[in-house]
C-alpha distance (Angstrom), angle and dihedral (degrees) to the residues before:
residue distance angle dihedral
M1 . . .
N2 3.79 . .
R3 3.79 112.6 .
I4 3.80 120.1 -127.0
P5 3.82 111.7 -117.4
A6 3.80 119.6 -124.6
T7 3.79 127.0 -164.2
V8 3.80 120.2 -154.1
I9 3.80 112.9 -151.8
T10 3.78 112.9 -164.1
G11 3.79 136.8 164.8
F12 3.79 140.2 128.4
L13 3.79 125.3 -67.5
G14 3.79 111.8 -64.2
A15 3.81 96.4 7.0
G16 3.81 90.5 128.7
K17 3.81 104.2 -98.3
T18 3.79 94.5 141.2
S19 3.82 92.4 48.3
L20 3.80 88.7 51.0
I21 3.81 91.2 51.2
R22 3.80 93.1 46.6
H23 3.80 89.7 54.1
L24 3.80 90.4 46.8
L25 3.81 93.3 51.9
E26 3.79 92.4 45.0
N27 3.82 89.3 54.5
A28 3.81 100.1 36.7
D29 3.83 91.2 127.4
G30 3.78 94.4 -146.3
R31 3.80 97.9 -41.4
R32 3.79 113.6 138.8
I33 3.80 101.3 -130.9
A34 3.79 124.7 -174.7
L35 3.79 116.2 -158.5
I36 3.80 127.9 -152.2
I37 3.81 112.7 -166.0
N38 3.79 122.0 -165.6
E39 3.81 121.0 -169.8
F40 3.78 135.7 -173.8
G41 3.79 106.3 -134.9
D42 3.77 139.3 34.4
L43 3.82 99.1 -85.1
G44 3.80 115.9 80.6
V45 3.79 97.8 -144.3
D46 3.80 100.0 149.5
R47 3.79 94.7 54.2
G48 3.79 88.8 46.2
I49 3.81 90.2 53.8
V50 3.81 92.4 49.6
D51 3.81 91.8 46.5
G52 3.80 89.9 48.0
C53 3.80 91.4 61.0
A54 3.81 92.6 68.8
I55 3.81 89.1 -146.7
P56 3.83 111.7 -167.1
G57 3.78 111.8 -114.8
C58 3.82 93.7 18.2
A59 3.80 103.3 112.7
E60 3.78 123.1 -163.1
D61 3.80 92.9 -111.4
D62 3.82 90.5 51.8
V63 3.81 89.1 71.5
V64 3.81 117.4 67.8
E65 3.79 121.9 -175.3
L66 3.80 123.6 -151.6
A67 3.79 107.1 -167.8
N68 3.79 99.5 161.8
G69 3.78 97.4 105.6
C70 3.79 129.2 -71.2
I71 3.78 113.4 -19.7
C72 3.81 91.8 -131.7
C73 3.82 88.4 67.1
T74 3.82 97.8 41.9
V75 3.81 102.1 45.3
A76 3.80 96.7 127.2
D77 3.80 97.1 38.5
D78 3.80 101.1 41.1
F79 3.78 115.6 8.3
L80 3.81 102.4 47.3
P81 3.84 95.3 50.2
T82 3.81 89.7 46.2
I83 3.77 96.9 51.2
T84 3.80 91.5 41.9
A85 3.82 89.3 55.3
L86 3.82 90.2 51.8
L87 3.79 92.0 49.6
D88 3.81 92.1 47.9
R89 3.80 93.7 56.9
E90 3.79 116.8 119.7
N91 3.80 87.1 -122.8
P92 3.83 105.3 29.3
P93 3.81 120.9 -163.7
D94 3.78 124.5 -92.7
H95 3.80 90.7 -132.3
I96 3.80 136.5 10.0
V97 3.80 120.9 -145.0
I98 3.80 119.8 -165.2
E99 3.80 120.2 -163.4
T100 3.80 108.0 -162.3
S101 3.76 124.8 -153.7
G102 3.79 113.0 -90.4
L103 3.80 87.6 -114.1
A104 3.81 96.3 50.2
L105 3.78 126.7 113.1
P106 3.82 108.2 -133.1
K107 3.80 99.4 -151.6
P108 3.85 97.8 71.5
L109 3.79 88.5 52.5
V110 3.80 92.8 49.9
K111 3.82 88.7 49.4
A112 3.81 89.3 58.9
F113 3.79 90.1 64.3
A114 3.81 88.7 64.5
W115 3.79 90.7 61.6
P116 3.85 110.2 113.5
E117 3.81 95.2 -121.2
V118 3.82 90.4 57.0
R119 3.79 105.7 27.3
A120 3.81 96.5 73.2
R121 3.79 93.1 52.2
V122 3.80 108.7 36.0
T123 3.81 138.5 26.5
V124 3.79 133.5 -163.0
D125 3.79 102.3 -109.4
G126 3.79 88.6 -170.9
V127 3.78 148.7 -35.6
V128 3.81 110.5 -118.9
T129 3.81 115.5 -164.0
V130 3.80 117.3 -160.8
I131 3.79 117.0 -158.0
D132 3.79 130.6 -171.5
A133 3.81 104.1 -121.0
A134 3.80 93.8 -157.7
A135 3.80 93.3 48.8
V136 3.80 91.6 51.3
T137 3.80 91.5 47.2
D138 3.80 89.6 50.4
G139 3.81 89.5 54.7
R140 3.77 95.2 -116.4
F141 3.81 93.1 146.4
A142 3.79 97.3 37.1
D143 3.77 129.9 84.8
D144 3.77 125.3 -122.6
P145 3.84 100.1 -128.4
E146 3.80 92.9 -162.5
A147 3.79 92.6 51.9
I148 3.81 91.5 48.2
A149 3.80 92.1 48.4
A150 3.81 91.4 49.4
A151 3.80 92.5 48.9
Q152 3.80 93.1 48.2
A153 3.82 91.2 45.9
A154 3.80 88.6 56.2
D155 3.80 91.9 45.4
P156 3.85 114.5 19.8
S157 3.82 91.0 -172.1
L158 3.81 91.6 61.4
D159 3.80 112.7 118.7
H160 3.78 118.1 -142.4
D161 3.78 111.0 -130.0
N162 3.79 123.6 157.0
P163 3.82 109.5 177.6
L164 3.81 92.6 -174.5
E165 3.79 91.8 55.2
E166 3.82 90.9 46.7
L167 3.80 91.3 53.9
F168 3.80 91.9 47.1
V169 3.81 91.7 50.1
D170 3.82 93.8 47.1
Q171 3.79 94.5 46.3
V172 3.82 94.1 47.4
S173 3.82 94.0 42.6
C174 3.80 91.9 55.4
A175 3.80 96.2 47.7
D176 3.80 128.6 116.6
L177 3.80 89.1 -176.3
I178 3.81 130.7 17.6
I179 3.79 121.0 -151.2
V180 3.81 111.5 -157.2
N181 3.80 95.3 -155.3
K182 3.82 129.2 -169.5
A183 3.78 88.6 33.8
D184 3.80 88.2 157.3
L185 3.81 89.5 69.7
V186 3.80 95.1 62.9
T187 3.78 134.4 61.2
G188 3.76 132.1 -152.6
D189 3.78 132.5 48.5
G190 3.81 95.8 -57.4
A191 3.81 94.0 -111.0
D192 3.81 91.1 137.4
I193 3.80 91.0 54.0
D194 3.80 92.0 47.2
A195 3.80 88.6 50.8
A196 3.81 91.7 51.9
L197 3.82 91.6 49.5
A198 3.81 97.9 41.8
P199 3.84 99.9 79.9
H200 3.82 92.1 51.4
R201 3.80 107.0 30.0
R202 3.79 113.5 103.3
P203 3.82 117.9 -124.1
G204 3.78 113.3 -80.6
V205 3.81 96.3 14.0
K206 3.79 110.9 136.2
A207 3.82 127.2 -142.8
V208 3.80 115.7 -146.7
R209 3.80 124.3 -168.1
A210 3.80 120.3 -130.5
T211 3.78 142.1 170.7
H212 3.81 120.7 -143.6
G213 3.81 89.2 -6.5
R214 3.80 92.9 -69.9
I215 3.78 104.0 157.0
D216 3.80 127.1 147.2
P217 3.84 106.8 -103.3
A218 3.80 87.7 -133.6
I219 3.81 87.3 69.1
L220 3.81 94.2 49.1
L221 3.78 100.0 41.5
G222 3.78 125.8 52.9
L223 3.80 98.3 37.7
D224 3.83 87.7 135.9
A225 3.80 90.9 -157.6
G226 3.81 99.2 149.3
A227 3.80 85.7 -150.4
E228 3.80 93.7 -178.6
D229 3.82 88.6 66.1
D230 3.82 98.0 57.0
L231 3.79 104.5 42.2
E232 3.79 91.3 138.1
T233 3.81 90.4 67.7
R234 3.82 91.1 56.4
P235 3.82 106.1 73.8
S236 3.78 121.8 -163.0
V237 3.78 130.3 -165.6
H238 3.80 84.9 -130.2
D239 3.82 96.7 55.2
G240 3.80 109.7 132.7
E241 3.80 94.6 25.9
D242 3.78 117.7 120.6
E243 3.78 90.3 -144.7
H244 3.78 142.2 -13.2
D245 3.76 135.6 -156.2
H246 3.77 140.8 -156.1
D247 3.78 98.2 -123.7
D248 3.80 89.5 134.5
F249 3.81 90.2 69.4
D250 3.77 136.9 53.8
S251 3.80 139.2 176.2
F252 3.77 140.5 -165.2
V253 3.79 138.1 176.3
V254 3.80 122.8 -116.7
A255 3.80 114.7 -155.9
L256 3.81 115.0 -157.9
G257 3.78 134.4 178.2
D258 3.79 124.6 -115.9
V259 3.79 113.5 -40.0
A260 3.81 111.4 -140.8
D261 3.82 93.9 173.9
P262 3.84 113.1 41.8
D263 3.82 90.4 177.3
A264 3.80 90.7 59.9
L265 3.81 90.9 46.7
E266 3.79 90.9 52.2
A267 3.81 90.7 49.6
R268 3.81 89.7 53.7
L269 3.80 90.8 48.3
V270 3.80 91.6 51.7
G271 3.80 88.5 51.0
A272 3.80 91.2 51.5
V273 3.82 91.6 48.8
N274 3.79 91.1 51.4
A275 3.79 92.4 48.4
H276 3.82 99.9 43.0
D277 3.81 142.2 38.0
I278 3.82 95.0 -94.2
Y279 3.81 119.2 151.1
R280 3.80 102.3 174.1
I281 3.81 140.3 12.1
K282 3.80 122.4 -175.7
G283 3.76 139.2 153.1
F284 3.78 147.5 102.5
V285 3.80 128.3 -61.8
N286 3.80 130.4 -157.4
V287 3.81 112.2 -142.9
P288 3.84 113.5 -166.9
G289 3.78 112.5 -116.2
K290 3.82 92.7 21.6
A291 3.80 118.7 107.3
R292 3.78 91.2 -162.1
R293 3.77 126.6 73.2
L294 3.79 119.7 -118.1
V295 3.80 117.7 -128.1
L296 3.81 112.4 -148.5
Q297 3.80 123.6 -170.5
G298 3.77 130.5 171.6
V299 3.79 135.8 -175.1
G300 3.76 110.0 -171.8
T301 3.81 104.7 -44.0
R302 3.82 93.9 -26.1
F303 3.82 110.7 102.5
Q304 3.77 133.1 -176.9
R305 3.82 127.3 -165.1
Y306 3.79 133.3 -175.6
F307 3.81 139.5 151.4
D308 3.80 109.0 -115.3
R309 3.82 109.1 175.0
D310 3.78 145.5 -20.3
W311 3.77 117.2 -79.6
A312 3.80 106.8 -99.0
T313 3.80 119.2 -114.0
T314 3.80 87.6 -118.2
E315 3.83 92.2 55.6
T316 3.76 130.6 82.4
P317 3.82 106.0 -137.1
R318 3.79 106.1 -118.8
T319 3.76 143.8 149.9
E320 3.80 116.8 -115.4
L321 3.78 126.7 162.2
V322 3.79 128.6 -175.5
V323 3.80 114.8 -143.5
I324 3.82 117.1 -157.3
G325 3.76 122.9 -174.4
K326 3.74 150.1 116.6
S327 3.77 116.6 -26.7
G328 3.78 111.2 -97.2
M329 3.80 96.4 38.5
D330 3.80 112.3 164.5
R331 3.79 97.4 -112.4
A332 3.80 95.9 -177.0
A333 3.80 92.7 51.2
I334 3.81 92.5 46.5
E335 3.80 92.8 48.9
A336 3.80 90.2 49.0
M337 3.82 90.7 53.3
I338 3.80 93.8 47.3
A339 3.82 100.0 43.3
């Protein structure tokens, strides 16, 4: 029996995974693609964005949301039952695409495809890692060796732990293809990005530049990597650990009233990002007098806004934003700045 190919799309918060998937679905060229979306946080923004595109051929039951924490920690409880249900359909998909949370480690998910109940029916066609070109160029995932040395000189007992760097390393090290997204936001020949990738990129893995996730589906699908069969070539900083957690990160939802001035809201959000350890803000905004809902997404201090669709008759127009950042964020202070 031919196995159904699955593509794992990973990458840090705000790298552009959902934009990449939207473009893929809009250009599926007749392929029946099922999508599994995993989010960190209680507000299902990414599924809402995909649903809001009204993509022909993408039925509601072709998109499955897993919102019970990062998929790498809930493989047995959430992922395996979900993918089994897709495979057991009378008319199963031609291809399965899995969008991991931006805080997920890809290797535990790839390991799940080696489980006997899955292995005979589906294979990992490839792990695609999306990176934010501007964030890498800005050094967001790299350490400042001088700053670390100074801190440890002042306190020799200080442990060095950079959860952002660990995620970057794990996601790049597991990749069969790297998408350097938001290439329009950087200048130069990309040598700094190549240098950041070089220590972690596996031999032969290509890096392709993109803007707004616009990549030919022929590049993304059909990698034929069989990733579940070569796990040993995909090192992780968490290899050898019985389990791991995401205690370094936290999220909460901020509910606001109507927003008459989106520009003023964005200015407040930028202020909150600058003042607190916020990595990502995303959600939907209700603007009085507008029938359509406003999608708002931010990575660091870079924000994007657009109206995607009319509020449904079954929805109550509202403003809700999920804030994701470093554990220990001052929620009360952040909410006060945003409101």
